[in-house]
KOLKOLFI-297921 format. One record per residue (C-alpha): x, y, z; residue in three letters. Coordinates in nm, 3 decimals. Example, Ala and Ser with C-alpha at 12.3 -4.5 7.8 and 13.67 -1.06 7.14 Angstrom:
% KOLKOLFI-297921
@c1 1.230, c2 -0.450, c3 0.780, resn Ala $
@c1 1.367, c2 -0.106, c3 0.714, resn Ser $
This chain:
% KOLKOLFI-297921
@c1 17.266, c2 -4.857, c3 12.889, resn Met $
@c1 17.304, c2 -4.929, c3 13.262, resn Lys $
@c1 17.383, c2 -5.294, c3 13.201, resn Tyr $
@c1 17.681, c2 -5.216, c3 12.977, resn Ile $
@c1 17.794, c2 -4.936, c3 13.208, resn Asp $
@c1 17.825, c2 -5.185, c3 13.493, resn Glu $
@c1 18.087, c2 -5.375, c3 13.294, resn Phe $
@c1 18.274, c2 -5.054, c3 13.209, resn Arg $
@c1 18.272, c2 -4.904, c3 13.557, resn Asp $
@c1 18.608, c2 -4.745, c3 13.632, resn Gly $
@c1 18.594, c2 -4.799, c3 14.009, resn Asp $
@c1 18.521, c2 -5.169, c3 13.965, resn Thr $
@c1 18.801, c2 -5.202, c3 13.712, resn Ala $
@c1 19.050, c2 -5.033, c3 13.944, resn Arg $
@c1 18.937, c2 -5.250, c3 14.237, resn Leu $
@c1 18.993, c2 -5.569, c3 14.038, resn Leu $
@c1 19.326, c2 -5.441, c3 13.907, resn Ala $
@c1 19.430, c2 -5.366, c3 14.265, resn Gly $
@c1 19.355, c2 -5.726, c3 14.362, resn Leu $
@c1 19.571, c2 -5.845, c3 14.073, resn Ile $
@c1 19.859, c2 -5.630, c3 14.197, resn His $
@c1 19.821, c2 -5.778, c3 14.545, resn Lys $
@c1 19.795, c2 -6.139, c3 14.433, resn Glu $
@c1 20.069, c2 -6.168, c3 14.169, resn Val $
@c1 20.395, c2 -6.318, c3 14.284, resn Ser $
@c1 20.675, c2 -6.066, c3 14.224, resn Pro $
@c1 20.926, c2 -6.342, c3 14.147, resn Asp $
@c1 20.736, c2 -6.489, c3 13.848, resn Arg $
@c1 20.602, c2 -6.376, c3 13.512, resn Asn $
@c1 20.248, c2 -6.439, c3 13.394, resn Tyr $
@c1 20.197, c2 -6.480, c3 13.020, resn Arg $
@c1 19.827, c2 -6.496, c3 12.937, resn Leu $
@c1 19.705, c2 -6.564, c3 12.585, resn Met $
@c1 19.381, c2 -6.398, c3 12.480, resn Glu $
@c1 19.253, c2 -6.643, c3 12.224, resn Phe $
@c1 19.000, c2 -6.404, c3 12.073, resn Cys $
@c1 19.079, c2 -6.097, c3 11.867, resn Gly $
@c1 18.789, c2 -5.919, c3 12.033, resn Gly $
@c1 18.974, c2 -5.946, c3 12.363, resn His $
@c1 19.289, c2 -5.805, c3 12.205, resn Thr $
@c1 19.101, c2 -5.494, c3 12.096, resn His $
@c1 18.929, c2 -5.460, c3 12.436, resn Ala $
@c1 19.264, c2 -5.482, c3 12.616, resn Ile $
@c1 19.406, c2 -5.195, c3 12.412, resn Phe $
@c1 19.092, c2 -4.988, c3 12.365, resn Arg $
@c1 19.016, c2 -4.969, c3 12.737, resn Phe $
@c1 19.376, c2 -4.941, c3 12.855, resn Gly $
@c1 19.367, c2 -5.271, c3 13.044, resn Ile $
@c1 19.731, c2 -5.336, c3 12.972, resn Val $
@c1 19.821, c2 -5.019, c3 13.165, resn Asp $
@c1 19.638, c2 -5.144, c3 13.475, resn Leu $
@c1 19.840, c2 -5.464, c3 13.493, resn Met $
@c1 20.160, c2 -5.524, c3 13.692, resn Pro $
@c1 20.476, c2 -5.534, c3 13.483, resn Glu $
@c1 20.504, c2 -5.910, c3 13.522, resn Asn $
@c1 20.158, c2 -5.976, c3 13.371, resn Val $
@c1 20.171, c2 -5.983, c3 12.992, resn Arg $
@c1 19.903, c2 -6.052, c3 12.734, resn Phe $
@c1 19.998, c2 -6.274, c3 12.441, resn Val $
@c1 19.796, c2 -6.261, c3 12.121, resn His $
@c1 19.662, c2 -6.582, c3 11.970, resn Gly $
@c1 19.499, c2 -6.717, c3 11.652, resn Pro $
@c1 19.150, c2 -6.596, c3 11.741, resn Gly $
@c1 19.087, c2 -6.373, c3 11.439, resn Cys $
@c1 18.887, c2 -6.568, c3 11.177, resn Pro $
@c1 18.997, c2 -6.348, c3 10.887, resn Val $
@c1 19.361, c2 -6.362, c3 10.995, resn Cys $
@c1 19.392, c2 -6.741, c3 11.015, resn Val $
@c1 19.257, c2 -6.797, c3 10.663, resn Leu $
@c1 19.556, c2 -6.879, c3 10.440, resn Pro $
@c1 19.624, c2 -6.669, c3 10.133, resn Ala $
@c1 19.570, c2 -6.968, c3 9.906, resn Gly $
@c1 19.201, c2 -6.992, c3 9.995, resn Arg $
@c1 19.151, c2 -6.626, c3 9.908, resn Ile $
@c1 19.345, c2 -6.672, c3 9.584, resn Glu $
@c1 19.118, c2 -6.967, c3 9.497, resn Ala $
@c1 18.811, c2 -6.748, c3 9.548, resn Ala $
@c1 18.959, c2 -6.473, c3 9.330, resn Ile $
@c1 19.030, c2 -6.721, c3 9.049, resn Arg $
@c1 18.675, c2 -6.851, c3 9.071, resn Leu $
@c1 18.526, c2 -6.503, c3 9.061, resn Ala $
@c1 18.734, c2 -6.400, c3 8.761, resn Glu $
@c1 18.700, c2 -6.720, c3 8.561, resn Ser $
@c1 18.327, c2 -6.784, c3 8.595, resn Ser $
@c1 18.013, c2 -6.579, c3 8.550, resn Asp $
@c1 17.931, c2 -6.584, c3 8.919, resn Ile $
@c1 17.847, c2 -6.345, c3 9.200, resn Ile $
@c1 18.087, c2 -6.397, c3 9.492, resn Leu $
@c1 17.956, c2 -6.279, c3 9.829, resn Cys $
@c1 18.157, c2 -6.240, c3 10.149, resn Thr $
@c1 18.200, c2 -6.033, c3 10.462, resn Tyr $
@c1 18.362, c2 -5.689, c3 10.441, resn Ala $
@c1 18.664, c2 -5.778, c3 10.657, resn Asp $
@c1 18.781, c2 -6.031, c3 10.401, resn Leu $
@c1 18.776, c2 -5.794, c3 10.105, resn Met $
@c1 19.118, c2 -5.637, c3 10.165, resn Arg $
@c1 19.306, c2 -5.934, c3 10.311, resn Val $
@c1 19.614, c2 -5.990, c3 10.094, resn Pro $
@c1 19.618, c2 -6.300, c3 9.877, resn Ala $
@c1 19.903, c2 -6.417, c3 9.654, resn Gly $
@c1 20.102, c2 -6.168, c3 9.445, resn Lys $
@c1 19.972, c2 -5.876, c3 9.658, resn Lys $
@c1 19.621, c2 -5.936, c3 9.525, resn Asp $
@c1 19.291, c2 -5.915, c3 9.716, resn Ser $
@c1 18.918, c2 -5.955, c3 9.662, resn Leu $
@c1 18.890, c2 -5.576, c3 9.664, resn His $
@c1 19.140, c2 -5.547, c3 9.378, resn Lys $
@c1 18.968, c2 -5.827, c3 9.187, resn Ala $
@c1 18.639, c2 -5.641, c3 9.215, resn Arg $
@c1 18.809, c2 -5.329, c3 9.079, resn Ala $
@c1 18.919, c2 -5.537, c3 8.780, resn Arg $
@c1 18.556, c2 -5.626, c3 8.708, resn Gly $
@c1 18.478, c2 -5.939, c3 8.908, resn Ala $
@c1 18.129, c2 -5.937, c3 9.060, resn Asp $
@c1 18.227, c2 -5.957, c3 9.427, resn Ile $
@c1 17.981, c2 -5.821, c3 9.680, resn Arg $
@c1 18.012, c2 -5.735, c3 10.049, resn Met $
@c1 17.735, c2 -5.869, c3 10.270, resn Ile $
@c1 17.645, c2 -5.841, c3 10.636, resn Tyr $
@c1 17.498, c2 -6.187, c3 10.690, resn Ser $
@c1 17.471, c2 -6.529, c3 10.527, resn Ala $
@c1 17.106, c2 -6.461, c3 10.449, resn Thr $
@c1 17.213, c2 -6.164, c3 10.234, resn Asp $
@c1 17.392, c2 -6.407, c3 10.001, resn Ala $
@c1 17.083, c2 -6.625, c3 9.985, resn Leu $
@c1 16.869, c2 -6.322, c3 9.898, resn Ala $
@c1 17.109, c2 -6.228, c3 9.618, resn Ile $
@c1 17.075, c2 -6.579, c3 9.476, resn Ala $
@c1 16.697, c2 -6.553, c3 9.483, resn Gln $
@c1 16.708, c2 -6.213, c3 9.313, resn Ala $
@c1 16.945, c2 -6.337, c3 9.038, resn Asn $
@c1 16.816, c2 -6.680, c3 8.928, resn Pro $
@c1 17.013, c2 -6.659, c3 8.603, resn Glu $
@c1 17.348, c2 -6.623, c3 8.787, resn Arg $
@c1 17.546, c2 -6.860, c3 9.007, resn Gln $
@c1 17.596, c2 -6.711, c3 9.355, resn Val $
@c1 17.878, c2 -6.833, c3 9.580, resn Val $
@c1 17.895, c2 -6.744, c3 9.947, resn Phe $
@c1 18.259, c2 -6.727, c3 10.062, resn Phe $
@c1 18.195, c2 -6.842, c3 10.420, resn Ala $
@c1 18.459, c2 -6.798, c3 10.691, resn Ile $
@c1 18.477, c2 -6.795, c3 11.068, resn Gly $
@c1 18.495, c2 -7.000, c3 11.384, resn Phe $
@c1 18.200, c2 -7.176, c3 11.546, resn Glu $
@c1 18.027, c2 -6.840, c3 11.599, resn Thr $
@c1 17.943, c2 -6.784, c3 11.232, resn Thr $
@c1 17.908, c2 -7.150, c3 11.136, resn Thr $
@c1 17.540, c2 -7.199, c3 11.237, resn Pro $
@c1 17.416, c2 -6.915, c3 11.009, resn Pro $
@c1 17.599, c2 -7.076, c3 10.716, resn Thr $
@c1 17.443, c2 -7.412, c3 10.802, resn Ala $
@c1 17.101, c2 -7.247, c3 10.819, resn Ala $
@c1 17.123, c2 -7.091, c3 10.470, resn Val $
@c1 17.237, c2 -7.422, c3 10.321, resn Ile $
@c1 16.938, c2 -7.596, c3 10.476, resn Arg $
@c1 16.705, c2 -7.320, c3 10.352, resn Ile $
@c1 16.854, c2 -7.333, c3 10.002, resn Ala $
@c1 16.799, c2 -7.710, c3 9.998, resn Ala $
@c1 16.438, c2 -7.670, c3 10.109, resn Ala $
@c1 16.384, c2 -7.411, c3 9.833, resn Met $
@c1 16.561, c2 -7.633, c3 9.578, resn Ala $
@c1 16.781, c2 -7.343, c3 9.471, resn Leu $
@c1 17.014, c2 -7.446, c3 9.191, resn Thr $
@c1 17.219, c2 -7.125, c3 9.173, resn Asn $
@c1 17.349, c2 -7.106, c3 9.530, resn Phe $
@c1 17.665, c2 -7.267, c3 9.673, resn Thr $
@c1 17.901, c2 -7.211, c3 9.965, resn Val $
@c1 18.281, c2 -7.199, c3 9.959, resn Phe $
@c1 18.321, c2 -7.331, c3 10.313, resn Cys $
@c1 18.616, c2 -7.213, c3 10.524, resn Asn $
@c1 18.479, c2 -7.258, c3 10.875, resn His $
@c1 18.741, c2 -7.358, c3 11.133, resn Val $
@c1 18.729, c2 -7.495, c3 11.488, resn Leu $
@c1 18.876, c2 -7.341, c3 11.800, resn Thr $
@c1 18.975, c2 -7.639, c3 12.023, resn Pro $
@c1 19.211, c2 -7.799, c3 11.765, resn Pro $
@c1 19.393, c2 -7.468, c3 11.718, resn Ala $
@c1 19.421, c2 -7.425, c3 12.093, resn Met $
@c1 19.559, c2 -7.777, c3 12.129, resn Ala $
@c1 19.816, c2 -7.709, c3 11.856, resn His $
@c1 19.936, c2 -7.391, c3 12.027, resn Ile $
@c1 19.975, c2 -7.573, c3 12.358, resn Leu $
@c1 20.136, c2 -7.882, c3 12.207, resn Ala $
@c1 20.401, c2 -7.678, c3 12.027, resn Ser $
@c1 20.502, c2 -7.490, c3 12.343, resn Gly $
@c1 20.635, c2 -7.218, c3 12.117, resn Glu $
@c1 20.431, c2 -6.939, c3 12.277, resn Ala $
@c1 20.526, c2 -7.034, c3 12.637, resn Ser $
@c1 20.201, c2 -6.928, c3 12.803, resn Ile $
@c1 20.071, c2 -6.975, c3 13.159, resn Asp $
@c1 19.697, c2 -6.933, c3 13.106, resn Gly $
@c1 19.430, c2 -6.865, c3 12.845, resn Ile $
@c1 19.150, c2 -6.611, c3 12.824, resn Leu $
@c1 18.896, c2 -6.828, c3 12.644, resn Gly $
@c1 18.686, c2 -6.691, c3 12.358, resn Pro $
@c1 18.344, c2 -6.542, c3 12.429, resn Ser $
@c1 18.119, c2 -6.575, c3 12.126, resn His $
@c1 18.263, c2 -6.912, c3 12.023, resn Val $
@c1 18.190, c2 -7.045, c3 12.370, resn Ser $
@c1 17.824, c2 -6.944, c3 12.350, resn Thr $
@c1 17.798, c2 -7.207, c3 12.074, resn Ile $
@c1 18.028, c2 -7.489, c3 12.186, resn Ile $
@c1 18.002, c2 -7.441, c3 12.565, resn Gly $
@c1 18.266, c2 -7.423, c3 12.835, resn Ser $
@c1 18.318, c2 -7.800, c3 12.853, resn Gln $
@c1 18.454, c2 -7.805, c3 12.498, resn Ala $
@c1 18.793, c2 -7.700, c3 12.640, resn Tyr $
@c1 18.806, c2 -7.949, c3 12.929, resn Ala $
@c1 19.013, c2 -8.218, c3 12.755, resn Asp $
@c1 19.261, c2 -7.967, c3 12.618, resn Cys $
@c1 19.313, c2 -7.799, c3 12.955, resn Cys $
@c1 19.352, c2 -8.133, c3 13.131, resn Ala $
@c1 19.597, c2 -8.274, c3 12.877, resn Gln $
@c1 19.823, c2 -7.966, c3 12.876, resn Tyr $
@c1 19.760, c2 -7.868, c3 13.239, resn Arg $
@c1 19.655, c2 -7.521, c3 13.127, resn Met $
@c1 19.425, c2 -7.285, c3 13.323, resn Pro $
@c1 19.151, c2 -7.131, c3 13.110, resn Leu $
@c1 18.888, c2 -6.869, c3 13.192, resn Val $
@c1 18.615, c2 -6.787, c3 12.942, resn Ile $
@c1 18.596, c2 -6.408, c3 12.944, resn Ala $
@c1 18.339, c2 -6.156, c3 12.828, resn Gly $
@c1 18.440, c2 -5.867, c3 12.604, resn Phe $
@c1 18.388, c2 -5.573, c3 12.839, resn Glu $
@c1 18.683, c2 -5.432, c3 13.038, resn Pro $
@c1 18.555, c2 -5.552, c3 13.376, resn Val $
@c1 18.506, c2 -5.898, c3 13.222, resn Asp $
@c1 18.864, c2 -5.912, c3 13.099, resn Val $
@c1 19.017, c2 -5.783, c3 13.424, resn Ile $
@c1 18.811, c2 -6.018, c3 13.640, resn Gln $
@c1 18.902, c2 -6.311, c3 13.414, resn Ser $
@c1 19.270, c2 -6.215, c3 13.441, resn Thr $
@c1 19.237, c2 -6.222, c3 13.820, resn Leu $
@c1 19.078, c2 -6.568, c3 13.807, resn Leu $
@c1 19.361, c2 -6.693, c3 13.584, resn Leu $
@c1 19.628, c2 -6.554, c3 13.818, resn Ile $
@c1 19.462, c2 -6.728, c3 14.112, resn Arg $
@c1 19.465, c2 -7.060, c3 13.925, resn Gln $
@c1 19.830, c2 -7.016, c3 13.833, resn Ile $
@c1 19.926, c2 -6.925, c3 14.190, resn Asn $
@c1 19.741, c2 -7.229, c3 14.327, resn Glu $
@c1 19.894, c2 -7.461, c3 14.066, resn Gly $
@c1 19.557, c2 -7.576, c3 13.931, resn Ile $
@c1 19.427, c2 -7.602, c3 13.576, resn His $
@c1 19.057, c2 -7.601, c3 13.510, resn Arg $
@c1 18.801, c2 -7.436, c3 13.286, resn Val $
@c1 18.628, c2 -7.144, c3 13.458, resn Glu $
@c1 18.342, c2 -6.951, c3 13.307, resn Asn $
@c1 18.341, c2 -6.580, c3 13.391, resn Gln $
@c1 18.100, c2 -6.507, c3 13.105, resn Tyr $
@c1 17.810, c2 -6.690, c3 13.270, resn Thr $
@c1 17.552, c2 -6.444, c3 13.139, resn Arg $
@c1 17.603, c2 -6.584, c3 12.788, resn Ala $
@c1 17.793, c2 -6.914, c3 12.809, resn Val $
@c1 17.671, c2 -7.246, c3 12.950, resn Ser $
@c1 17.855, c2 -7.572, c3 13.003, resn Ala $
@c1 17.696, c2 -7.744, c3 12.702, resn Ser $
@c1 17.656, c2 -7.442, c3 12.474, resn Gly $
@c1 17.381, c2 -7.396, c3 12.217, resn Asn $
@c1 17.257, c2 -7.747, c3 12.152, resn Arg $
@c1 17.028, c2 -7.648, c3 11.866, resn Lys $
@c1 17.311, c2 -7.467, c3 11.686, resn Ala $
@c1 17.548, c2 -7.762, c3 11.737, resn Lys $
@c1 17.288, c2 -8.005, c3 11.603, resn Ala $
@c1 17.240, c2 -7.790, c3 11.293, resn Leu $
@c1 17.616, c2 -7.773, c3 11.236, resn Met $
@c1 17.642, c2 -8.150, c3 11.269, resn Asp $
@c1 17.362, c2 -8.200, c3 11.017, resn Glu $
@c1 17.520, c2 -7.983, c3 10.748, resn Ile $
@c1 17.895, c2 -8.022, c3 10.807, resn Phe $
@c1 18.157, c2 -8.286, c3 10.871, resn Glu $
@c1 18.521, c2 -8.268, c3 10.974, resn Leu $
@c1 18.788, c2 -8.210, c3 10.711, resn Arg $
@c1 19.078, c2 -8.452, c3 10.754, resn Pro $
@c1 19.322, c2 -8.161, c3 10.727, resn Arg $
@c1 19.302, c2 -7.785, c3 10.675, resn Phe $
@c1 19.570, c2 -7.519, c3 10.640, resn Glu $
@c1 19.574, c2 -7.227, c3 10.886, resn Trp $
@c1 19.777, c2 -6.913, c3 10.836, resn Arg $
@c1 20.064, c2 -6.932, c3 11.081, resn Gly $
@c1 19.976, c2 -7.275, c3 11.220, resn Leu $
@c1 20.014, c2 -7.489, c3 10.910, resn Gly $
@c1 19.794, c2 -7.788, c3 10.829, resn Glu $
@c1 19.599, c2 -7.914, c3 11.129, resn Leu $
@c1 19.400, c2 -8.240, c3 11.140, resn Pro $
@c1 19.024, c2 -8.229, c3 11.206, resn Asp $
@c1 19.037, c2 -7.852, c3 11.252, resn Ser $
@c1 18.787, c2 -7.734, c3 10.991, resn Ala $
@c1 18.450, c2 -7.822, c3 10.843, resn Leu $
@c1 18.337, c2 -7.937, c3 10.500, resn Ala $
@c1 17.984, c2 -7.966, c3 10.364, resn Ile $
@c1 17.843, c2 -8.316, c3 10.401, resn Arg $
@c1 17.777, c2 -8.532, c3 10.096, resn His $
@c1 17.403, c2 -8.501, c3 10.164, resn Thr $
@c1 17.429, c2 -8.132, c3 10.079, resn Tyr $
@c1 17.703, c2 -8.162, c3 9.814, resn Ala $
@c1 17.487, c2 -7.974, c3 9.561, resn Ala $
@c1 17.559, c2 -7.660, c3 9.766, resn Phe $
@c1 17.936, c2 -7.711, c3 9.788, resn Asp $
@c1 18.116, c2 -7.462, c3 9.562, resn Ala $
@c1 18.439, c2 -7.661, c3 9.576, resn Glu $
@c1 18.261, c2 -7.960, c3 9.422, resn Lys $
@c1 18.035, c2 -7.775, c3 9.177, resn Arg $
@c1 18.315, c2 -7.564, c3 9.030, resn Phe $
@c1 18.593, c2 -7.822, c3 9.076, resn His $
@c1 18.800, c2 -7.573, c3 9.274, resn Met $
@c1 19.161, c2 -7.687, c3 9.291, resn Ala $
@c1 19.381, c2 -7.613, c3 9.595, resn Pro $
@c1 19.599, c2 -7.305, c3 9.555, resn Val $
@c1 19.936, c2 -7.265, c3 9.723, resn Thr $
@c1 20.078, c2 -6.917, c3 9.764, resn Thr $
@c1 20.292, c2 -6.723, c3 10.010, resn Thr $
@c1 20.243, c2 -6.423, c3 10.235, resn Asp $
@c1 20.403, c2 -6.090, c3 10.151, resn Ile $
@c1 20.775, c2 -6.090, c3 10.226, resn Lys $
@c1 20.858, c2 -5.939, c3 10.563, resn Gly $
@c1 20.510, c2 -5.984, c3 10.713, resn Cys $
@c1 20.524, c2 -6.156, c3 11.053, resn Ile $
@c1 20.148, c2 -6.212, c3 11.084, resn Cys $
@c1 20.200, c2 -6.592, c3 11.110, resn Pro $
@c1 20.427, c2 -6.543, c3 11.412, resn Ala $
@c1 20.178, c2 -6.303, c3 11.572, resn Val $
@c1 19.903, c2 -6.563, c3 11.533, resn Leu $
@c1 20.121, c2 -6.823, c3 11.706, resn Arg $
@c1 20.179, c2 -6.589, c3 12.000, resn Gly $
@c1 20.556, c2 -6.566, c3 11.950, resn Val $
@c1 20.580, c2 -6.208, c3 11.819, resn Ser $
@c1 20.413, c2 -5.875, c3 11.878, resn Asn $
@c1 20.289, c2 -5.664, c3 11.585, resn Pro $
@c1 20.527, c2 -5.377, c3 11.660, resn Asp $
@c1 20.821, c2 -5.614, c3 11.609, resn Glu $
@c1 20.738, c2 -5.626, c3 11.238, resn Cys $
@c1 20.948, c2 -5.400, c3 11.014, resn Lys $
@c1 20.642, c2 -5.330, c3 10.800, resn Leu $
@c1 20.418, c2 -5.225, c3 11.090, resn Phe $
@c1 20.291, c2 -4.869, c3 11.078, resn Gly $
@c1 20.506, c2 -4.776, c3 10.779, resn Thr $
@c1 20.426, c2 -4.965, c3 10.460, resn Val $
@c1 20.160, c2 -5.171, c3 10.643, resn Cys $
@c1 19.863, c2 -4.972, c3 10.771, resn Thr $
@c1 19.486, c2 -5.036, c3 10.785, resn Pro $
@c1 19.455, c2 -4.831, c3 10.465, resn Glu $
@c1 19.727, c2 -5.030, c3 10.287, resn Glu $
@c1 19.752, c2 -5.364, c3 10.471, resn Pro $
@c1 20.031, c2 -5.605, c3 10.385, resn Lys $
@c1 19.918, c2 -5.872, c3 10.629, resn Gly $
@c1 19.585, c2 -6.015, c3 10.739, resn Ala $
@c1 19.636, c2 -5.909, c3 11.102, resn Cys $
@c1 19.622, c2 -5.542, c3 10.998, resn Met $
@c1 19.291, c2 -5.577, c3 10.813, resn Val $
@c1 19.036, c2 -5.733, c3 11.041, resn Ser $
@c1 18.853, c2 -5.557, c3 11.322, resn Ser $
@c1 18.977, c2 -5.848, c3 11.536, resn Glu $
@c1 19.337, c2 -5.846, c3 11.411, resn Gly $
@c1 19.620, c2 -5.789, c3 11.659, resn Ala $
@c1 19.808, c2 -5.553, c3 11.426, resn Cys $
@c1 19.496, c2 -5.343, c3 11.377, resn Ala $
@c1 19.457, c2 -5.321, c3 11.757, resn Ala $
@c1 19.820, c2 -5.216, c3 11.800, resn Tyr $
@c1 19.787, c2 -4.959, c3 11.523, resn Tyr $
@c1 19.462, c2 -4.810, c3 11.656, resn Ser $
@c1 19.561, c2 -4.799, c3 12.023, resn Tyr $
@c1 19.896, c2 -4.956, c3 12.104, resn Gly $
@c1 20.123, c2 -4.735, c3 11.898, resn Arg $
@c1 20.010, c2 -4.426, c3 12.090, resn Phe $
@c1 20.083, c2 -4.602, c3 12.419, resn Arg $
@c1 20.432, c2 -4.686, c3 12.292, resn Ala $
@c1 20.496, c2 -4.319, c3 12.209, resn Glu $
@c1 20.389, c2 -4.209, c3 12.559, resn Val $
@c1 20.595, c2 -4.469, c3 12.746, resn Thr $
@c1 20.908, c2 -4.436, c3 12.532, resn Ser $
């Protein structure tokens, strides 16, 4: 494990943190948004926040795919699972995310709906092959990282002429969400730690227009602690110099153009939705994907005539504000009391990439020590 150890080396981390302390301007504050939930957990898990000067703050963004899915889409999936003789397949993180009326996929399964947790899109395809007499729906979610596997299983299902497999598509796109955050100005940020896995697909140049338009420095960062600290240093240098460009710290995995084969597959299977609702951000234009007409036979929304569902989050939950970067999880009155990972009231407490889950697992202990 030498390769990983190099990116978790304490001496290197302290050296980079020391450079940050030397290079920050004492008369200004630096608010840096980590756009990926994986970065949020790395920052807390490895104590990165404790290595930073007091005037360097990390702001959490809408980079958790489970968290940004609105409750209405989950409620629609629950209604489908309970009203039709289908097998609904989805990832484990989504099972306990609250839907309307304090419901969830987990609770619907307890009531008798055939809802199954899977580890990959191909698992859903295998279930469809093993149950030819049943309709199988894959509840697909995620940013550009998990979109190519969904596209692949749709193409495979088409080649196999499967008639019992469809996808409830909820894939969303990172650059439009980033542009919305910057356009609103609500979060008041000075730089962005760009997402890692997403960038392996779409490439570093996918953020160029956004950074230029909003004059925002962005550094694509890896997930390891040395990655995050080095990327923070690069952001601070950009801010101090008054420049705004896309830098790629995660060069071992991210290229300028990204994964061209994956992008071509996504373009073959999907097209832009005119509008899509995000939890916390509202309806954003051209920010999500729908299955193209060519593959409409594998679109669950069309096959089952799924109607849009409007519902509300649980009263008192500030997850939408956390996703916009305007509130911290510990500012929520529900946090750590009635809302815990075992009994989540908001989506941000459920996912392994959720900011509230990161605060609960690591941040609340830090608060107790420093208070």
